N, C-alpha and C positions, 0 to 999 in steps of 0.2 A: 926854314931853309934848312935843307942839311948843309951841313958844314963840310961834306967831303967832296962837293963840286969843287969844279975849277973857279978862280976867280971870275974869268970871263961866263960862265955858268951863274955863277949866285947872282952878279951882275944882271945878267938875264932875267934871271927867275926875280929879283927885288924890282924891275922894269914894270914886269908882266903883273906880277901882284899891286904895283901899284895903279897902274891902269887898269886893271880887272876891279880894283875899289871903286874909280870913278865910272866906269862902265856900269856896274852892277849899282851902283847908287843912281846911275841917272834910268837904266832900262830895267832893274829888276833881274830877276834869274835868266832872263831869257836874254841877257845880253849875247852880245855874238862873238864868239870865240876869235873870230875871222878878223872882227874891227880891235880887240883888244889887240890881236896880233901884228896888225898892222901901225897901230896907234904905238905901241912898242918898239916897232920897228924890227920884228924878228919875223919867220913863218911860223905858220900856225904847224908846221911840225914841232916846233922848240916851244910852242905852248901846250901839245901836247903831251910832251917829254915830261915836261913840269906838275903837268896838271893831266893825269890822263884821264879823267873825267870831267867835266862840268859838274859833278857835287863836289869831287875834288878840290875844282878851284873855287867851288861857293863856300867849301870849309874855311880855306886858306884865310879867305876875305873876311868869313866870320867871324877866326880865332883868336883876336882881341876882345869884341863881344862876349865870346863863350867864355873866357878867361874872368871875366868883368861878374859875370852873370853866376860861374862858380865860386870867385871870390863871396858875392854878395850872400850864396847859400851856404857859405861856411861864417859868413859874419852873424846870420840872423839864427845857425842852429843853435839851440839850449836856451836862446832871447825869448822873454816873452810868454805870450799865451804861442802854444804851438800851431793850433788853427792859423791866427793870424800872422806869423810868423812866416808859414806855408802861402798863404794866401797871398802876402807881401810878395813874397818871392815869384813867385805865380803872375801877378800883376807886374812885375819887372820884365819878365817873358815877355810877356804880350806886348808891352812896350816896346821893348827893344826890336822883337820880331817886326812891329811896325815901322818904326821908325828906322828900320836898316833893313831897306831893299834886299831880298837875296838870303836875310838870315831864317826866316821860317822855311825856304826850299834846303836850306843846307841841314835844317835839323829834321825834316821830313823822312820818314820810315820808309816811303817808298822807293823801292829800286828799282822801277822798269826804268828802264831805256839808258839806267847807267851799270859801271862793270861791279856784279855780284861778290867780287874779293876785296871791293872796298868798302872796310869797315866805316859806319857813321862813327867819326871820331869826336865830334860835337856834340851828338845827343848823346853819347857814352859818356864825356867828361859831364856833362849835367847831368844824365845818369847818376852817376855816382857822387858828385858835388853835394844834391839833393836827396839823396837817400836818407841821410841821416834828418832831415828837416821833415820828411815823410813819414818816417818809423816813429817819430816822437807824435804826431800829429796822432797817428793811428794808434801809439798804444795809450794815449791820451783819452782816446774814442772820438776824437775830434774831426776825423777822415774814417771812412768805411774801410775795413779790410778790405784784400786783395787788389784796391788802388795800389796804381804803380807810377813810378815817377814817368815811364814810357807813358803810360795814359795822359798824363799831364802836360807832356810834350805834345802828343798828338792834338790834343784841344788846343794847348797856344798855336800851333800850326794852322789847326781848321778853322780858327778863329781871324787868324791874321789872313791866311788865303782867300776867307770868304769876303772880308769887308777891304781888301788892299784897294779896288774901285770907288769905293763910297768917297762922297764928297769931304767929310769928315771920319778919316780910317781909325784914327785915333780915340777919338769918340766911341765911335760905333763897336770898335774891337772890346774898349774896356766894358760897354755896356753889354753886349754878347757875355764876357767873362762873367762880370757879377748876376746875370740871369744863371748861366749855368752853375756857379756855385749856390748861389738862394734855390735853384730849382723852380718850374713852374707852378708851385702852390702858391697860394694868398700867405700873405706872412700873417700869421694869427698871435 
C-alpha cells in the first residue's frame, strides 16, 4: 500500500484489498470489480484509482503468496539435488496456483486486455527468486540449456488454468505437472 496516500485513501485501499481477496477466492480472476466496489463501500472509480487494471488488483491480492514462493525459492537454493530442489519449488508454484484462485491469472504473461505499461511484478519477483535454482540445475546438467524461469511459470499457469474446473483440480494439476516433467516417453 502506498504510504504517501492520505489516511482515508489508505483505509479505502485496505478495505478494497480485503474485499477483493474474498471475491477472488470465491469467483477467481473474473471477480466483479463493481461488486468489489459495492461491498467495500466505495465507487468503482476509487477501485480503479487504486488498481488501474484487473491484473494490478490480482497482483495485489496475490502478493503474500508470491512473497512466500520467493522465500521458498531462496530456502531451496543450494540445498540437496539441484533438479529435486527446482522441481519441489515448481510443485509448490502449481499447488499455490491451484489453491489460490486468481494467482495463475496474476502470473500470466498475457497482457491482452490489460494496460501494457503495467509490469507483471508477481512474475518478475518469482523470476528473480527462482533464477539461482534454475541456473544451478542447468549447470549440473539436470535441466536443459535455454529453459527460463518464465517458461516454468508459463507451464505452471497453463496447467492451473487447464485444470481449474476439474472435479479434483489439485490432483489433476499435480498429475499433469509430473507428466510434463517426466515427458511422454515410457520410463526405462
